[in-house]
C-alpha positions as CSV (number, residue, x, y, z in Angstrom):
1,M,71.2,56.5,74.5
2,K,72.2,54.9,77.8
3,I,72.1,51.2,78.1
4,K,69.5,51.3,80.9
5,N,67.3,53.4,78.7
6,I,67.6,51.0,75.8
7,I,66.7,48.1,78.1
8,A,63.6,50.0,79.4
9,L,62.5,50.7,75.8
10,L,62.8,47.0,74.9
11,L,60.8,46.0,77.9
12,L,58.0,48.5,76.9
13,L,58.0,47.1,73.4
14,T,57.8,43.6,74.7
15,I,54.9,44.4,76.9
16,A,53.1,46.2,74.1
17,T,53.7,43.4,71.6
18,Y,52.9,40.3,73.7
19,P,49.7,40.6,75.8
20,Q,49.5,38.7,79.1
21,V,48.4,35.2,78.2
22,I,46.3,33.5,80.8
23,T,47.0,29.7,80.8
24,G,44.6,27.0,81.8
25,L,41.2,25.5,80.9
26,W,38.4,27.7,79.9
27,I,34.6,27.3,79.5
28,G,33.2,29.7,76.9
29,T,29.4,30.4,77.0
30,V,27.8,32.3,74.2
31,E,24.4,33.8,74.0
32,V,23.6,34.0,70.3
33,N,21.3,37.0,70.0
34,K,21.9,38.0,66.4
35,V,21.4,36.0,63.2
36,N,21.4,37.2,59.6
37,E,18.1,37.0,57.6
38,V,18.2,34.7,54.6
39,Y,14.5,34.5,53.6
40,S,13.4,34.9,50.0
41,G,13.5,38.6,49.1
42,A,16.0,39.6,51.8
43,N,18.3,42.4,50.7
44,N,22.1,42.3,50.9
45,T,22.2,44.2,54.2
46,Q,19.8,41.6,55.8
47,I,21.8,38.7,54.3
48,N,25.2,40.0,55.4
49,T,24.4,41.7,58.8
50,P,23.2,39.6,61.8
51,A,20.0,41.1,63.4
52,P,18.6,40.7,66.9
53,V,16.5,37.6,67.5
54,K,13.4,37.2,69.6
55,Y,14.7,34.1,71.4
56,P,18.5,33.9,72.0
57,F,20.1,30.5,72.5
58,N,23.3,29.4,74.1
59,L,26.5,27.6,72.9
60,Q,29.2,26.2,75.0
61,Y,32.9,25.5,74.2
62,L,36.0,24.3,75.9
63,F,39.4,26.0,75.4
64,H,42.9,25.4,76.7
65,T,45.8,27.9,76.6
66,D,49.3,26.7,77.4
67,S,52.2,28.8,78.8
68,S,53.5,29.5,75.2
69,G,50.1,31.0,74.3
70,V,48.9,28.2,72.1
71,T,45.1,28.0,72.4
72,K,43.2,24.9,71.5
73,L,39.5,24.0,71.0
74,L,38.7,20.8,72.8
75,K,36.0,18.2,72.2
76,E,36.3,16.9,75.7
77,V,38.8,16.8,78.6
78,Y,39.1,14.7,81.8
79,I,40.3,16.1,85.1
80,M,42.4,13.5,86.8
81,Q,45.4,13.2,89.1
82,S,48.8,11.5,89.2
83,K,49.1,8.1,91.0
84,D,52.0,9.1,93.2
85,S,51.7,10.6,96.7
86,N,51.6,14.2,95.3
87,H,48.2,13.5,93.6
88,T,49.0,16.3,91.1
89,R,45.9,17.4,89.1
90,V,46.2,16.9,85.3
91,L,44.1,17.5,82.2
92,V,43.8,14.5,79.8
93,T,42.3,14.4,76.4
94,D,44.1,11.3,75.1
95,E,42.1,8.2,76.2
96,T,45.1,6.0,75.7
97,R,46.8,7.8,78.7
98,F,44.0,7.1,81.2
99,S,45.9,4.2,82.8
100,D,48.7,6.6,83.7
101,F,46.5,8.5,86.1
102,E,43.5,8.1,88.4
103,G,40.2,9.8,89.0
104,I,39.5,12.5,91.6
105,I,36.0,11.6,92.7
106,R,35.2,8.5,94.7
107,K,32.1,6.6,93.7
108,G,29.9,4.4,96.0
109,D,32.0,1.3,95.0
110,N,35.1,3.1,96.3
111,K,36.5,3.6,92.8
112,L,38.1,6.9,91.7
113,V,36.6,8.4,88.6
114,P,37.6,11.5,86.6
115,V,35.6,14.6,85.9
116,R,34.6,14.8,82.3
117,L,33.9,18.1,80.5
118,T,32.7,18.5,76.9
119,S,32.1,21.0,74.2
120,P,28.5,20.0,73.2
121,S,28.2,22.8,70.7
122,I,30.8,21.7,68.2
123,D,32.4,18.6,66.6
124,F,35.1,18.0,64.1
125,D,37.3,15.2,62.6
126,T,36.8,12.1,64.7
127,T,40.6,11.4,64.5
128,K,41.5,14.6,66.4
129,Q,41.2,15.5,70.1
130,N,41.6,19.2,69.6
131,L,42.1,22.0,67.1
132,I,44.8,24.6,67.4
133,L,43.3,28.1,67.1
134,N,44.8,31.4,66.0
135,G,45.6,33.9,68.8
136,A,45.6,33.4,72.6
137,I,43.3,34.1,75.5
138,S,44.6,37.3,77.1
139,N,43.4,40.0,79.5
140,E,45.3,42.9,78.1
141,G,44.2,45.2,75.3
142,M,42.2,43.7,72.5
143,S,42.9,40.0,71.6
144,V,41.2,37.9,69.0
145,V,41.0,34.1,69.0
146,S,39.8,32.6,65.8
147,G,39.1,29.1,64.6
148,V,40.4,27.4,61.5
149,D,37.6,26.0,59.3
150,I,35.8,23.3,61.1
151,I,34.4,20.8,58.6
152,H,31.6,18.3,58.9
153,D,32.0,16.2,55.8
154,K,29.1,14.3,54.2
155,L,29.7,11.2,56.2
156,H,30.6,12.7,59.6
157,P,28.7,10.8,62.3
158,T,27.0,14.1,63.6
159,N,26.3,15.7,60.3
160,P,22.7,17.0,60.8
161,F,21.5,16.0,57.3
162,R,22.3,12.3,57.9
163,H,19.7,9.8,59.0
164,Q,20.9,6.4,60.1
165,F,17.8,4.5,59.0
166,H,16.6,6.6,56.0
167,P,17.8,5.1,52.7
168,N,17.9,8.6,51.1
169,H,19.9,10.2,53.8
170,K,22.9,8.0,54.3
171,E,25.1,11.0,53.6
172,G,24.6,14.7,54.3
173,R,26.0,18.0,53.0
174,T,29.5,19.3,53.7
175,I,29.2,22.0,56.5
176,T,31.9,24.4,57.3
177,R,32.1,26.5,60.5
178,S,34.5,29.3,61.3
179,F,34.4,31.6,64.3
180,S,36.2,34.4,66.1
181,I,36.2,35.6,69.7
182,E,37.1,39.2,70.3
183,I,38.2,39.7,73.9
184,N,38.1,43.3,75.1
185,A,40.0,44.0,78.3
186,S,37.9,47.1,78.9
187,N,34.8,44.8,79.0
188,I,35.9,42.5,81.9
189,D,33.3,41.3,84.4
190,N,33.3,43.5,87.5
191,S,34.0,40.8,90.1
192,P,36.8,39.6,92.4
193,S,38.0,37.6,89.4
194,V,38.6,40.7,87.2
195,G,41.1,39.9,84.4
196,Q,42.0,36.5,85.8
197,T,39.1,34.0,85.8
198,R,36.4,35.7,83.9
199,L,36.6,37.6,80.6
200,R,34.0,39.1,78.4
201,A,34.1,38.8,74.6
202,T,32.1,39.1,71.4
203,Y,31.5,35.8,69.5
204,R,31.0,35.7,65.7
205,E,30.5,32.6,63.5
206,T,29.8,31.9,59.9
207,L,28.2,28.6,58.8
208,I,28.3,27.4,55.2
209,G,26.3,24.4,54.0
210,L,23.2,24.6,56.2
211,H,21.5,27.0,53.8
212,R,22.1,28.3,50.3
213,E,23.3,31.5,51.9
214,A,26.0,31.6,54.6
215,L,24.5,31.8,58.0
216,K,26.1,34.5,60.3
217,V,25.5,34.6,64.0
218,S,27.0,36.7,66.9
219,G,26.5,37.4,70.5
220,P,28.2,38.1,73.9
221,M,30.5,35.5,75.3
222,T,31.8,34.8,78.8
223,L,35.1,33.0,79.2
224,T,35.5,31.4,82.6
225,Q,38.8,29.9,83.7
226,I,38.2,26.7,85.6
227,S,41.7,25.4,85.9
228,T,45.2,27.0,85.8
229,I,46.9,23.8,84.6
230,G,48.9,24.8,81.5
231,I,49.7,21.3,80.1
232,L,47.5,18.7,78.4
233,N,48.4,15.0,78.6
234,P,51.5,15.4,80.8
235,S,53.9,12.7,81.9
236,A,52.6,10.2,84.5
237,S,54.0,12.4,87.3
238,G,51.8,15.3,86.2
239,K,54.6,17.4,84.8
């Protein structure tokens, strides 16, 4: 086989093996429209298979994918800029780095403040700013992004079974959440942003600890790219 044919084959294998990762900051909006049935007397199919609900509800998440394909789930992120004359936009999750940058919106008192975005639908260890997920956000073929187990321990500040002022509810129950996002390139929104700033996916999540049975939910998800910045907490110059 000629050298040029070998190179062409290697290129094809590379393209097939590594889908096109889209770097940047993403907002994921889920419409949960299916939940499994866990009432007394429910059969195995009802317990294990999410069924359509009468009133869907929404969840919102923040994700970031860097140029190497590492995708992270963020609690919150601040959009800021470097202090030099370039005013390079940056994404900051480390509050100890705020002094290295400045905000991008000027308030009435003439002070620059950052734009803050949050993931109101999820929380995890208070000592962590983000969680590294499995897989990467891509617009080619079928890609899956899945979360490691997200644990709310008994004393977590946002554990739903805790009550600050009730003596019998000073601690809650351990709750474990795990989810997967299945991105299908054939199911991309038909808009000018096809394959670049808006992707369609299917969201699935299992929650353990809220009920004696595992709760399983699912629904369609839209991933919207709101920034192409591929670095979190860069140097003071924004690089």
